[in-house]
C-alpha positions as CSV (number, residue, x, y, z in Angstrom):
1,M,144.6,39.4,-79.9
2,L,147.2,39.3,-82.7
3,K,146.2,41.4,-85.6
4,R,148.2,41.3,-88.8
5,F,146.9,42.8,-92.0
6,L,148.5,42.0,-95.3
7,I,147.5,41.5,-98.9
8,L,147.9,37.8,-99.7
9,S,149.5,37.2,-103.0
10,L,148.9,33.5,-103.2
11,A,148.2,32.3,-106.7
12,L,145.2,30.4,-105.4
13,M,143.4,33.7,-104.8
14,M,143.9,34.6,-108.4
15,A,142.9,31.3,-109.9
16,L,140.3,31.2,-112.6
17,S,139.1,27.6,-112.0
18,G,138.2,25.3,-109.2
19,L,141.0,23.0,-110.2
20,A,143.6,25.7,-110.0
21,L,142.3,26.6,-106.6
22,A,142.5,23.1,-105.4
23,E,146.0,22.5,-106.8
24,E,147.6,25.6,-105.3
25,A,145.8,25.8,-102.0
26,D,146.4,22.5,-100.3
27,A,149.3,23.6,-98.1
28,A,148.0,27.0,-97.4
29,A,144.4,26.0,-96.6
30,S,145.1,24.2,-93.3
31,N,142.6,25.6,-90.7
32,G,141.9,28.6,-92.9
33,V,138.6,30.2,-93.7
34,V,137.3,32.1,-96.6
35,I,134.3,34.4,-96.2
36,L,132.7,35.2,-99.5
37,Y,130.6,38.4,-99.5
38,T,128.1,40.3,-101.7
39,N,126.4,43.6,-101.5
40,D,123.8,45.6,-103.4
41,V,122.9,42.7,-105.7
42,H,119.6,44.3,-106.5
43,C,118.0,41.2,-108.1
44,A,120.9,40.7,-110.6
45,I,120.4,37.0,-110.2
46,D,122.2,35.9,-113.4
47,A,124.0,39.1,-114.4
48,N,127.8,39.4,-114.3
49,I,129.1,36.7,-111.9
50,G,125.6,35.7,-111.0
51,Y,124.4,33.6,-108.1
52,A,125.4,30.4,-110.0
53,G,128.9,31.9,-110.2
54,V,128.9,32.7,-106.4
55,A,127.9,29.1,-105.7
56,A,130.8,27.9,-108.0
57,Y,133.3,30.0,-106.2
58,E,132.0,28.7,-102.9
59,K,132.5,25.1,-104.0
60,A,135.9,25.8,-105.5
61,Y,137.2,27.1,-102.2
62,E,135.6,24.2,-100.3
63,D,137.3,21.8,-102.7
64,A,140.6,23.6,-102.0
65,G,140.2,22.7,-98.3
66,Y,138.9,25.9,-96.9
67,D,136.0,26.4,-94.5
68,V,133.7,28.7,-96.5
69,L,131.1,31.2,-95.2
70,L,128.8,33.3,-97.4
71,V,127.4,36.6,-96.3
72,D,125.5,39.5,-97.8
73,C,125.5,43.2,-96.9
74,G,122.0,44.2,-98.0
75,D,119.8,45.4,-100.9
76,A,119.4,42.0,-102.4
77,V,115.6,41.7,-102.8
78,Q,114.8,44.8,-104.9
79,G,115.8,46.1,-108.3
80,A,114.2,44.0,-111.0
81,A,111.0,42.3,-111.9
82,V,112.1,39.0,-110.3
83,G,112.0,40.8,-106.9
84,T,109.0,42.9,-107.5
85,L,106.8,40.0,-108.8
86,S,107.5,37.9,-105.8
87,T,107.9,40.8,-103.3
88,G,111.4,39.5,-102.6
89,E,110.6,35.8,-102.1
90,Y,112.3,34.5,-105.3
91,I,115.5,36.2,-104.2
92,V,115.4,34.7,-100.7
93,D,114.8,31.3,-102.3
94,I,117.9,31.7,-104.5
95,M,120.0,32.8,-101.5
96,N,118.8,29.8,-99.6
97,E,119.8,27.6,-102.5
98,V,123.2,29.1,-102.8
99,G,123.7,28.7,-99.1
100,Y,124.1,32.1,-97.5
101,D,125.1,31.9,-93.8
102,V,124.2,35.4,-92.6
103,A,123.0,38.8,-94.1
104,T,122.3,42.3,-92.9
105,I,119.4,44.5,-94.0
106,G,119.7,47.3,-96.5
107,N,117.2,50.1,-96.9
108,H,115.7,48.3,-99.9
109,E,114.9,45.1,-97.9
110,F,111.9,47.2,-96.7
111,D,110.6,48.2,-100.1
112,Y,107.7,45.8,-99.7
113,G,107.0,46.9,-96.2
114,V,108.2,46.0,-92.7
115,D,105.7,43.2,-92.4
116,R,106.8,41.7,-95.7
117,F,110.4,41.9,-94.7
118,N,109.5,40.0,-91.5
119,E,107.9,37.3,-93.7
120,L,111.0,37.1,-95.9
121,A,113.2,36.8,-92.8
122,E,111.1,33.8,-91.7
123,L,111.6,32.2,-95.2
124,A,115.3,32.8,-95.1
125,E,117.4,29.8,-94.0
126,Y,120.1,32.3,-92.8
127,P,119.7,35.0,-90.1
128,Y,119.4,38.7,-90.8
129,V,121.4,40.8,-88.2
130,S,121.3,44.4,-87.3
131,A,122.6,46.1,-84.2
132,N,120.8,49.4,-84.8
133,F,117.3,48.5,-86.1
134,T,115.3,48.9,-82.9
135,D,111.9,49.9,-81.5
136,L,111.6,53.2,-79.7
137,E,112.7,51.7,-76.4
138,G,116.0,50.6,-77.9
139,N,115.1,46.9,-78.2
140,T,116.7,45.4,-81.3
141,I,114.2,43.9,-83.8
142,L,116.8,41.4,-85.2
143,S,119.8,39.7,-83.5
144,P,122.6,42.3,-83.4
145,Y,125.1,39.6,-84.3
146,V,125.7,35.9,-84.7
147,V,128.9,34.0,-84.0
148,L,129.9,31.2,-86.4
149,E,132.6,28.7,-86.1
150,A,134.8,28.2,-89.2
151,G,138.5,27.4,-89.9
152,G,139.1,26.9,-86.2
153,Y,138.0,30.4,-85.4
154,S,134.9,32.0,-83.7
155,I,133.8,34.8,-86.1
156,A,131.2,37.3,-85.1
157,F,129.1,39.0,-87.8
158,V,127.6,42.3,-86.6
159,G,124.9,44.0,-88.7
160,A,124.9,47.8,-89.2
161,S,122.0,49.3,-91.2
162,T,121.9,52.9,-92.5
163,P,119.9,55.4,-90.5
164,E,119.0,56.8,-94.0
165,T,116.6,53.9,-94.4
166,F,113.6,56.1,-93.5
167,S,114.2,58.4,-96.4
168,K,115.6,55.8,-98.7
169,S,112.8,53.4,-98.4
170,T,109.1,54.4,-97.8
171,P,108.8,56.4,-94.6
172,T,105.2,55.4,-93.9
173,Y,106.3,51.8,-93.7
174,F,107.9,52.6,-90.3
175,Q,105.1,54.7,-88.9
176,D,101.9,54.0,-87.1
177,E,98.4,55.0,-88.3
178,E,98.9,58.5,-86.8
179,G,102.1,59.0,-88.7
180,N,104.4,58.5,-85.7
181,F,107.6,56.5,-86.3
182,I,107.6,53.3,-84.3
183,Y,111.1,52.1,-85.3
184,S,114.6,53.5,-85.1
185,F,117.9,53.0,-86.9
186,C,119.8,54.9,-84.2
187,G,120.1,58.1,-86.2
188,G,120.7,61.5,-84.7
189,N,123.2,62.8,-82.2
190,D,125.7,63.3,-85.0
191,G,126.2,59.5,-85.4
192,A,126.8,58.8,-81.7
193,D,123.7,56.6,-81.3
194,L,124.7,54.4,-84.3
195,Y,128.3,54.0,-83.0
196,A,127.1,53.1,-79.6
197,A,124.6,50.5,-80.8
198,V,127.3,48.8,-82.9
199,Q,129.9,49.1,-80.2
200,A,127.6,47.3,-77.7
201,A,127.2,44.4,-80.2
202,V,130.9,44.2,-80.8
203,D,131.6,44.2,-77.0
204,D,129.0,41.5,-76.5
205,A,130.5,39.4,-79.3
206,R,133.9,39.7,-77.8
207,A,132.7,38.8,-74.4
208,E,131.1,35.7,-76.0
209,G,134.5,34.7,-77.2
210,A,134.7,35.9,-80.8
211,D,138.2,35.7,-82.2
212,Y,137.3,38.1,-85.0
213,V,134.5,40.6,-85.4
214,V,133.3,41.3,-89.0
215,V,130.7,44.1,-89.5
216,L,128.2,43.5,-92.3
217,S,127.6,47.1,-93.0
218,H,124.9,48.8,-95.2
219,L,126.2,52.3,-94.5
220,G,128.3,53.2,-97.6
221,T,131.0,55.8,-98.0
222,E,129.2,58.7,-99.8
223,A,129.8,62.2,-98.4
224,S,126.1,62.8,-98.3
225,S,125.8,59.9,-95.8
226,V,128.1,61.5,-93.2
227,P,128.1,60.9,-90.1
228,Y,126.6,57.4,-90.9
229,T,129.3,56.1,-93.3
230,S,131.4,53.0,-92.7
231,T,134.5,55.1,-92.2
232,D,132.7,57.2,-89.6
233,L,131.7,54.0,-87.8
234,I,135.3,52.6,-87.9
235,A,136.7,55.9,-86.6
236,N,134.3,56.0,-83.6
237,T,134.5,52.4,-82.5
238,S,137.0,49.7,-81.4
239,G,137.2,46.0,-81.5
240,I,136.2,45.6,-85.2
241,D,138.5,43.7,-87.4
242,V,136.8,44.0,-90.8
243,V,133.9,46.0,-92.3
244,L,132.3,44.6,-95.4
245,D,130.3,47.4,-96.8
246,G,127.2,48.1,-99.0
247,H,124.8,51.0,-99.8
248,S,127.0,53.3,-101.8
249,H,127.9,50.7,-104.5
250,S,131.5,51.5,-103.9
251,V,134.3,49.3,-105.1
252,W,136.9,48.8,-102.4
253,E,139.1,45.7,-102.7
254,M,141.0,46.3,-99.5
255,E,141.3,49.6,-97.6
256,I,142.8,50.0,-94.2
257,E,141.2,52.5,-91.8
258,Q,142.1,53.4,-88.2
259,N,139.6,52.9,-85.4
260,K,139.3,55.3,-82.5
261,D,142.3,53.6,-80.8
262,G,144.5,53.9,-83.9
263,E,144.3,50.2,-84.7
264,D,143.9,48.9,-88.3
265,V,140.5,47.8,-89.6
266,V,140.1,46.3,-93.1
267,M,137.3,47.6,-95.2
268,S,136.0,46.2,-98.5
269,S,132.9,46.5,-100.8
270,T,132.1,44.8,-104.1
271,G,130.1,47.5,-106.0
272,T,126.7,46.3,-107.2
273,Q,124.8,43.7,-109.2
274,L,127.5,41.0,-108.7
275,T,130.1,42.7,-110.9
276,A,132.4,41.4,-108.3
277,L,132.5,38.8,-105.5
278,G,134.5,39.5,-102.4
279,S,136.6,37.0,-100.4
280,L,137.9,37.6,-96.9
281,T,140.6,35.1,-96.0
282,I,141.7,34.3,-92.5
283,D,144.7,32.0,-92.9
284,A,146.1,29.5,-90.4
285,E,148.3,32.2,-88.9
286,G,145.4,34.6,-88.4
287,N,146.3,37.0,-91.2
288,L,143.4,38.9,-92.8
289,A,143.1,39.9,-96.5
290,T,140.2,40.8,-98.8
291,Q,140.1,40.4,-102.6
292,L,137.5,41.1,-105.3
293,H,136.9,38.5,-108.0
294,T,135.4,39.6,-111.3
295,E,135.8,36.5,-113.4
296,T,132.5,35.0,-114.6
297,I,133.7,31.6,-116.0
298,F,132.5,29.7,-112.9
299,Q,128.9,28.4,-113.0
300,D,127.4,25.9,-110.7
301,D,125.0,23.7,-112.7
302,E,122.6,23.0,-109.9
303,T,122.3,26.6,-108.9
304,A,121.9,27.6,-112.6
305,A,119.1,25.1,-113.0
306,F,117.4,26.4,-109.9
307,I,117.5,30.0,-111.2
308,D,116.2,28.8,-114.6
309,G,113.2,27.4,-112.7
310,I,112.7,30.7,-110.9
311,E,112.9,32.6,-114.2
312,A,110.3,30.2,-115.8
313,Q,107.9,31.2,-113.0
314,Y,108.8,34.8,-113.5
315,A,108.2,34.6,-117.3
316,D,104.8,33.2,-116.6
317,T,104.0,35.9,-114.2
318,L,104.7,38.6,-116.8
319,A,101.4,37.5,-118.3
320,N,99.6,38.1,-115.0
321,V,96.8,40.7,-115.0
322,V,97.5,43.4,-112.5
323,A,94.7,45.9,-113.4
324,T,92.3,46.9,-116.1
325,S,91.7,50.0,-118.2
326,D,88.4,51.2,-119.6
327,V,90.3,53.5,-122.1
328,D,93.2,53.3,-124.4
329,L,96.3,54.9,-122.8
330,T,98.6,56.2,-125.4
331,I,102.0,57.7,-126.2
332,Y,100.9,58.2,-129.8
333,D,98.5,60.4,-131.7
334,P,95.3,58.3,-132.0
335,T,94.2,59.8,-135.3
336,E,97.1,61.1,-137.2
337,T,100.1,59.3,-138.9
338,D,103.2,60.6,-140.6
339,A,103.8,60.7,-144.4
340,D,104.8,57.1,-144.3
341,G,101.8,56.0,-142.4
342,N,103.6,55.5,-139.1
343,P,102.1,56.6,-135.8
344,I,103.2,60.0,-134.5
345,R,104.7,59.9,-131.1
346,L,103.3,62.6,-128.8
347,I,104.6,61.7,-125.4
348,R,107.8,63.7,-126.0
349,S,106.2,66.9,-127.2
350,Q,102.8,67.2,-125.6
351,E,100.5,65.9,-123.0
352,T,98.8,62.5,-123.3
353,N,96.5,60.5,-121.1
354,L,99.2,57.9,-120.3
355,G,101.6,60.8,-119.4
356,D,99.0,62.1,-117.0
357,L,98.5,58.7,-115.5
358,C,102.2,58.1,-114.9
359,A,102.8,61.6,-113.4
360,D,99.7,61.2,-111.2
361,A,101.1,57.9,-110.0
362,Y,104.3,59.6,-108.8
363,R,102.4,62.4,-107.1
364,A,99.9,60.1,-105.4
365,I,102.3,57.5,-104.1
366,S,104.8,60.1,-102.8
367,G,102.3,62.7,-101.5
368,A,104.3,65.5,-103.2
369,D,102.8,68.8,-104.4
370,I,104.0,68.3,-108.0
371,A,105.3,65.4,-110.1
372,F,107.3,65.3,-113.3
373,V,107.9,62.2,-115.5
374,N,110.1,62.6,-118.6
375,G,108.4,61.5,-121.8
376,G,111.5,59.5,-122.7
377,G,110.8,57.3,-119.7
378,I,107.3,56.3,-120.9
379,R,107.9,53.9,-123.7
380,D,104.7,52.1,-124.7
381,S,101.0,52.5,-124.9
382,I,98.4,50.3,-123.0
383,P,95.2,49.4,-124.9
384,A,91.9,49.2,-123.2
385,G,91.2,46.0,-121.4
386,D,93.3,43.9,-119.0
387,I,96.7,45.3,-118.1
388,T,99.5,42.7,-117.6
389,Y,102.6,43.1,-115.7
390,E,104.5,42.8,-119.0
391,Q,102.7,45.9,-120.3
392,I,103.6,47.8,-117.2
393,I,107.2,46.9,-117.6
394,A,107.0,48.0,-121.2
395,V,105.8,51.4,-120.1
396,H,108.6,51.8,-117.5
397,P,111.4,49.4,-118.5
398,F,114.4,51.3,-117.0
399,G,113.9,50.6,-113.3
400,N,114.1,54.3,-112.3
401,A,113.1,54.9,-108.7
402,L,110.8,57.4,-107.1
403,C,112.5,60.3,-105.3
404,V,111.1,63.5,-103.8
405,V,113.0,66.8,-103.3
406,E,112.2,70.2,-102.0
407,A,112.2,72.7,-104.9
408,T,111.6,76.4,-105.2
409,G,109.0,77.8,-107.5
410,Q,111.8,79.3,-109.6
411,E,113.4,75.9,-110.0
412,I,110.1,74.5,-111.2
413,L,109.8,77.3,-113.7
414,D,113.3,76.7,-115.0
415,A,112.5,73.0,-115.4
416,L,109.4,73.7,-117.4
417,E,111.4,76.0,-119.7
418,M,113.9,73.2,-120.2
419,S,111.1,70.8,-120.9
420,V,109.5,72.8,-123.7
421,R,112.6,74.3,-125.3
422,H,112.4,72.1,-128.4
423,V,108.6,72.1,-128.9
424,P,107.1,71.4,-131.4
425,D,110.0,69.0,-131.9
426,E,110.2,66.1,-129.6
427,T,112.7,65.4,-126.8
428,G,113.0,62.7,-124.2
429,G,113.1,65.4,-121.6
430,F,109.6,66.7,-122.3
431,L,107.8,66.6,-119.0
432,Q,104.5,65.0,-118.3
433,V,103.2,66.7,-115.2
434,S,100.8,66.4,-112.2
435,G,99.8,69.0,-109.7
436,L,100.2,71.9,-112.0
437,T,99.0,73.4,-115.2
438,F,100.7,75.8,-117.6
439,E,100.7,77.4,-121.1
440,V,103.5,77.3,-123.7
441,N,103.7,80.3,-125.9
442,T,105.3,78.8,-129.0
443,S,105.8,82.3,-130.6
444,V,108.5,82.9,-128.0
445,E,111.9,81.5,-129.0
446,S,113.4,79.4,-126.2
447,S,116.1,81.2,-124.3
448,V,117.3,78.2,-122.4
449,V,121.1,78.0,-122.2
450,V,122.8,74.6,-121.9
451,D,126.4,73.6,-121.7
452,D,128.4,71.4,-124.1
453,A,126.9,68.3,-122.5
454,D,123.3,69.7,-123.0
455,M,122.9,70.3,-119.3
456,F,120.8,73.3,-118.1
457,V,122.7,76.5,-117.3
458,E,120.1,79.2,-117.2
459,V,117.2,80.9,-118.9
460,A,118.8,84.0,-120.5
461,G,115.8,85.8,-121.9
462,D,112.0,85.6,-122.5
463,R,110.2,82.6,-121.2
464,R,107.9,80.4,-123.2
465,V,106.1,79.0,-120.1
466,Q,103.3,81.2,-118.8
467,N,100.4,81.1,-116.4
468,V,101.7,78.3,-114.2
469,L,99.2,77.2,-111.6
470,V,100.0,74.8,-108.7
471,G,96.9,73.4,-107.2
472,G,94.9,76.1,-109.0
473,E,97.0,79.0,-107.6
474,P,99.7,81.0,-109.4
475,I,103.2,79.5,-108.7
476,D,105.3,81.5,-106.3
477,P,109.0,81.6,-107.4
478,E,110.1,82.2,-103.8
479,A,108.0,79.4,-102.3
480,T,109.2,75.8,-101.6
481,Y,107.3,72.9,-103.1
482,T,107.7,69.1,-102.9
483,L,108.5,67.6,-106.2
484,A,108.3,63.9,-107.1
485,S,110.2,62.3,-110.0
486,H,112.8,59.7,-110.3
487,N,116.5,59.3,-109.5
488,Y,117.5,59.7,-113.1
489,M,116.2,63.3,-113.2
490,L,116.4,64.5,-109.6
491,K,119.7,63.0,-108.6
492,S,121.6,62.3,-111.8
493,G,120.6,65.3,-113.9
494,G,119.0,63.1,-116.5
495,D,117.9,65.0,-119.7
496,G,119.9,67.9,-118.5
497,Y,117.9,68.8,-115.4
498,T,120.7,70.1,-113.2
499,M,118.6,72.5,-111.2
500,F,117.6,69.9,-108.6
501,A,121.0,68.2,-108.0
502,D,121.8,69.9,-104.7
503,N,118.2,70.1,-103.3
504,V,117.1,68.6,-100.1
505,L,116.2,64.9,-100.7
506,L,113.1,63.9,-98.8
507,Q,112.6,60.4,-100.3
508,D,115.4,58.6,-102.0
509,E,114.7,55.8,-104.5
510,V,111.8,54.4,-102.5
511,M,110.1,52.4,-105.2
512,L,110.7,51.4,-108.8
513,D,108.7,53.3,-111.4
514,N,106.8,50.3,-112.7
515,Q,105.7,49.5,-109.1
516,V,104.7,53.1,-108.6
517,L,102.3,52.8,-111.6
518,I,100.9,49.4,-110.4
519,N,100.3,50.7,-106.9
520,Y,98.6,53.8,-108.1
521,I,96.2,52.0,-110.4
522,T,95.4,49.2,-107.9
523,E,95.3,51.3,-104.7
524,S,94.2,54.8,-105.7
525,L,92.1,53.9,-108.7
526,G,90.6,50.7,-107.3
527,G,92.3,48.6,-110.0
528,V,90.6,50.3,-113.0
529,V,91.8,53.2,-115.1
530,G,88.5,55.1,-115.8
531,E,86.9,57.8,-117.8
532,E,89.0,60.6,-116.2
533,Y,91.8,59.4,-118.4
534,S,89.6,59.0,-121.5
535,D,91.0,61.9,-123.6
536,P,94.1,60.7,-125.4
537,Y,95.4,64.2,-125.4
538,G,95.2,64.5,-121.6
539,Q,93.3,66.6,-119.1
540,G,94.5,70.1,-120.4
541,R,97.4,70.4,-118.0
542,I,99.7,71.7,-120.8
543,T,98.2,74.0,-123.5
544,F,99.9,75.7,-126.4
545,V,99.3,79.3,-127.4
546,E,100.8,81.8,-129.9
């Protein structure tokens, strides 16, 4: 089949209004197709271009005479309260309204569990495809591909989902009651199983008569994802014309990669949260080109009104009661005020009961030995009584996500030194802890060394942190522990915590912090925060001595 790859410079692709598209595209649009694509939207329903903008671009291309298809490359249903509150349903409703034709699954499509994803797939008016999501016998759970007719062409859309899904969602969602995995994403064998699964789908689609094969990929291009990246897939397969990628939040307008036969394959990715909308054009002569649109002036009124209705439901839901507390949970000193009569914030300089609760939530949900939550990430108190979703969001407003790493005892000790280096002054990096206890000798001057960016370098002298016990036993600097926190600290070095950046990542952004807190209270505590958290100064995990 003729394959010609070129970057189209038609003014219609650069137009900033539906009128301009229509005026400049009439001649070129004959028997052409435009495939609009999104990836890693993460519930950004009205941010940046927004879904109303996506719908407007779709209508503008249709008005210009193109056949238009709309596809998504995964991670749409998680990332903000609109997804969490509806366990993904609001997002599927919006995607139905906009008119998506096909989507693949990202790892975060499973953040509400496999059963819930199956329910969402039933609600979707578009098919989800994945060639490598299978049971243990190799049977695909979803259709590996679909073939759609548009612009006079038969176009196959093959799904490819990251084998990292087990670690980058919640592993237990994919296991039976005995802890055995009952699903596969064709990982292992140095990527060969993934390549084979996708190749089989490509071959079947070609045999079915597809003129073009477009892979909707949620693989990404990060080095840490090798051998499961989109570039790895391209280099080890044949018969693919285009890979539209997600997962790594990369921005690729149009890259050309060679497949295993040395033939050109187009690759593109839009970034995240609808900062860009991609368009793949197949013109009347069969030429392929991809482009990213970042203009936000397009808004489809009907879609905008539909989203407004969703947000009205979402606003009401913020008032929903998700749990109760028998005690006041605080970030402030309950008895003392400053000279001006203002409450004194404690969460960034010492233990509090809300700090204990948040850290316990991370440890319980993850199953880790130890959990850390930075005081700067715990933003508001919760009074005794009913707890609303809005209050939970106020505690954890940033959308950080639960991660677990392997960490040595020495790394834990270094992190604790970093945590208390400014005590008694406050710092956002002060750690609320679970699974360990320790003393802080405030008569010892901190010897923590940081670089010009305030990032941890070393402990160069005496240590303030003493008598650290993990599970009641003295910490072993040579031992390996599992540590739960969030992506901000463990992956991004937030608050200067560089010591974990290269550690083995066991769970990667599996659940948003506010959902971690809700799940802990509702599942582990039976929906009620009780007397074990009654002391506003905490349970004595962090004590100060001189």
